[in-house]
C-alpha positions in Angstrom: 8.1 -14.3 12.6 9.3 -10.5 13.0 7.8 -8.8 16.3 6.2 -5.7 15.2 5.6 -2.5 17.3 2.1 -1.5 16.6 -0.3 1.7 16.7 -4.0 2.0 17.2 -5.1 4.9 15.1 -9.1 5.4 15.4 -9.5 1.6 15.8 -7.0 0.5 12.8 -3.8 -1.1 13.4 -0.7 0.4 12.0 3.0 -1.4 12.3 5.4 1.1 13.1 8.0 0.1 10.8 10.8 1.6 8.7 11.2 0.8 5.1 14.0 -1.7 5.8 11.8 -3.3 8.6 8.9 -3.7 6.4 11.2 -5.2 3.5 12.6 -7.7 6.1 9.3 -8.8 7.0 8.0 -9.2 3.8 10.8 -11.3 3.1 9.6 -13.4 6.0 6.2 -13.8 4.5 7.5 -14.9 1.3 9.7 -17.6 2.9 6.5 -18.5 4.9 4.5 -19.2 1.8 1.1 -18.8 2.9 -1.0 -16.0 1.1 -0.3 -12.6 3.1 -1.7 -9.3 2.5 0.3 -6.1 3.1 -1.7 -2.8 3.3 -0.2 0.8 2.7 -2.2 2.9 5.0 -3.1 6.4 4.7 -5.4 8.8 6.4 -8.3 8.5 3.9 -8.7 4.8 4.2 -8.6 4.9 7.9 -11.5 7.6 7.6 -13.3 5.8 5.4 -12.9 2.7 7.6 -14.8 4.7 10.5 -18.0 3.7 8.8 -16.9 0.6 7.1 -16.5 -2.2 9.8 -15.5 -4.7 7.0 -12.7 -2.5 5.6 -11.6 -1.8 9.3 -11.5 -5.9 9.7 -9.3 -6.2 6.7 -6.9 -3.9 7.9 -6.6 -5.0 11.4 -6.4 -8.7 10.0 -3.5 -8.0 7.5 -0.2 -9.5 7.9 1.7 -6.0 7.6 0.3 -2.4 7.7 2.5 0.4 6.8 2.3 4.1 7.4 1.8 5.3 4.1 1.2 9.0 4.3 2.2 11.8 6.6 -1.4 11.9 8.1 -0.8 8.6 9.7 2.5 9.8 11.0 1.1 12.9 12.1 -1.9 11.1 13.9 0.2 8.5 15.3 2.5 10.8 16.9 -0.5 12.9 18.2 -1.6 9.9 19.9 1.7 9.2 21.5 3.2 6.7 18.9 6.5 7.4 17.5 6.7 6.7 13.7 10.2 6.9 12.2 9.4 7.5 8.7 6.5 6.9 5.9 6.5 3.5 4.0 4.7 4.0 0.9 3.4 1.8 -1.7 5.6 3.1 -4.6 8.7 2.8 -2.0 8.0 -0.8 -1.2 7.5 -1.8 -4.7 10.7 -0.1 -5.8 12.6 -1.6 -3.0 11.1 -5.1 -3.4 11.9 -5.3 -7.2 15.5 -4.5 -6.4 15.7 -7.3 -4.1 13.7 -9.7 -6.2 16.5 -10.7 -8.7 18.7 -11.4 -5.5 16.1 -13.5 -3.8 14.7 -15.1 -7.1 11.1 -13.8 -6.7 8.8 -13.5 -9.4 6.4 -10.6 -10.0 3.1 -10.1 -11.2 1.6 -6.6 -11.8 -2.3 -6.0 -11.8 -4.2 -2.9 -12.1 -4.6 0.5 -13.7 -5.6 1.2 -17.5 -4.9 -1.2 -20.2 -1.5 -1.6 -21.3 -0.2 0.5 -18.3 0.9 -2.6 -16.0 2.5 -4.0 -19.0 4.5 -0.7 -19.5 5.3 -0.6 -15.8 6.9 -4.1 -15.9 8.9 -3.4 -18.8 10.2 0.1 -17.0 11.0 -2.1 -13.9 12.9 -4.7 -15.8 15.1 -1.9 -17.3 15.6 -0.4 -13.7 16.5 -3.8 -12.2 18.3 -6.2 -14.3 17.3 -9.8 -13.8 13.8 -8.9 -12.4 11.3 -11.5 -13.4 8.0 -10.0 -14.3 5.8 -13.0 -14.8 2.7 -11.4 -15.8 0.7 -8.5 -15.9 -3.1 -7.6 -16.4 -5.4 -4.2 -16.5 -7.7 -3.2 -13.8 -10.5 -2.6 -16.1 -12.3 -5.8 -15.4 -15.7 -7.0 -14.3 -16.6 -9.7 -12.0 -16.8 -12.2 -14.8 -13.2 -11.8 -15.6 -12.1 -12.5 -12.1 -12.1 -16.3 -12.4 -9.9 -16.2 -15.4 -7.4 -13.5 -13.9 -7.3 -15.7 -10.6 -6.2 -18.5 -13.1 -3.6 -16.8 -15.0 -1.9 -15.5 -11.8 -2.1 -19.2 -10.1 -0.4 -20.4 -13.4 2.4 -17.4 -13.4 2.9 -18.5 -9.6 4.5 -15.2 -8.5 6.0 -14.8 -5.2 4.8 -11.1 -4.8 1.8 -9.6 -6.4 1.1 -5.9 -6.7 -2.3 -4.7 -7.0 -3.0 -1.1 -8.1 -7.1 -1.0 -8.2 -7.1 2.1 -6.0 -7.8 2.2 -2.3 -10.0 0.6 -0.6 -10.9 -1.3 -3.7 -7.5 -2.9 -3.9 -7.6 -3.9 -0.2 -11.2 -5.4 -0.6 -10.1 -7.4 -3.6 -7.0 -8.9 -2.1 -8.7 -9.8 1.1 -11.4 -11.4 -0.7 -9.1 -13.6 -3.3 -5.7 -14.1 -1.7 -6.6 -17.7 -0.9 -7.7 -18.4 -4.4 -4.6 -16.6 -5.8 -2.2 -18.6 -3.6 0.4 -15.8 -4.0 2.8 -15.5 -0.6 2.7 -11.6 -0.6 0.0 -9.3 -2.3 0.5 -5.5 -1.8 -1.7 -2.8 -2.5 0.0 0.0 -4.2 -2.6 2.4 -5.1 -1.6 4.7 -8.4 2.0 3.3 -8.2 2.1 1.5 -11.6 0.9 4.7 -13.4 4.2 6.7 -11.9 6.3 3.6 -12.8 5.2 3.5 -16.2 5.7 7.4 -16.7 2.2 8.6 -16.9 2.3 10.4 -13.6 5.2 12.2 -12.1 6.1 11.5 -8.3 6.8 14.8 -6.2 10.3 15.9 -6.2 12.6 14.7 -3.5 12.5 18.2 -1.7 8.8 18.1 -1.7 8.8 14.4 -0.2 11.2 15.4 2.5 9.1 18.3 3.5 6.0 15.9 3.8 4.2 17.9 1.1 3.8 15.1 -1.3 -0.2 15.3 -0.7 -0.2 19.2 -1.8 1.8 18.4 -4.8 -0.6 15.7 -5.6 -3.5 17.8 -5.1 -2.1 20.5 -7.4 -1.2 18.0 -10.1 -4.8 16.5 -9.8 -7.3 19.0 -8.7 -10.0 16.3 -9.0 -8.5 15.0 -5.9 -9.9 17.6 -3.8 -13.2 15.7 -2.7 -11.0 12.5 -1.5 -8.5 14.8 0.2 -11.5 16.5 2.0 -11.4 13.4 4.2 -7.9 14.7 5.6 -9.0 17.6 8.0 -11.9 15.4 9.0 -9.2 12.6 10.2 -7.4 15.5 12.1 -10.5 16.3 14.0 -11.1 12.6 15.0 -7.5 12.3 16.0 -7.6 15.2 18.2 -10.7 14.1 19.9 -9.5 10.5 20.3 -6.5 12.2 22.0 -8.2 14.1 24.4 -10.7 11.3 25.3 -7.6 9.1 26.1 -6.3 12.0 28.4 -3.1 12.3 26.4 -1.4 15.6 27.2 -1.0 17.9 24.0 2.3 18.1 22.1 3.9 21.3 21.1 
């Protein structure tokens, strides 16, 4: 197994990995073959975990937790941890799909509205020749549907399962069912399938480089304002935690 540097951000473990280091670790998890969970963590999820011990336990028990979101990078640095870069769900999805034909991996897509996962799969196959999408299913299912979905995924036998149910639902779902699914690696990727399928646009590269993707998403989807109200509250908790630990302020 790959040794990983870890940060403790408000009681949640985050692995201080680059994208390439995250990909290398996932390769080792696929090779291991036992069900593993990868979480792409942002500040909103950490804030929710402050009042949700079950969610915090899921985060801390995951096999890999990447810093998805500038809030994680900022918060970690304020607490004295060095993060080299963000490792987002959509970047992981793209890189893993690029690696999959070389490694011989099969991919399954779960989530988003009916038809979206299927369209995303078609787009990924076009982008990455030789990619095997062994199945897909929308995310608009109820509890009665879950046994059939699990059976379908088990029969498809993917090496990697991408779950796009929104956070923290996707993290909770993977944690609950990963042993039954038997998939070597399950990754929560938020709204990535909508972006891959062309239903939503990701921020331009210059916006991403300036770490303003959160603002672009808010301007594109004003309804996110309620969710993003967690960000200033998260920042306050980081500052309190920093000074409670006696860390010197950074300029």
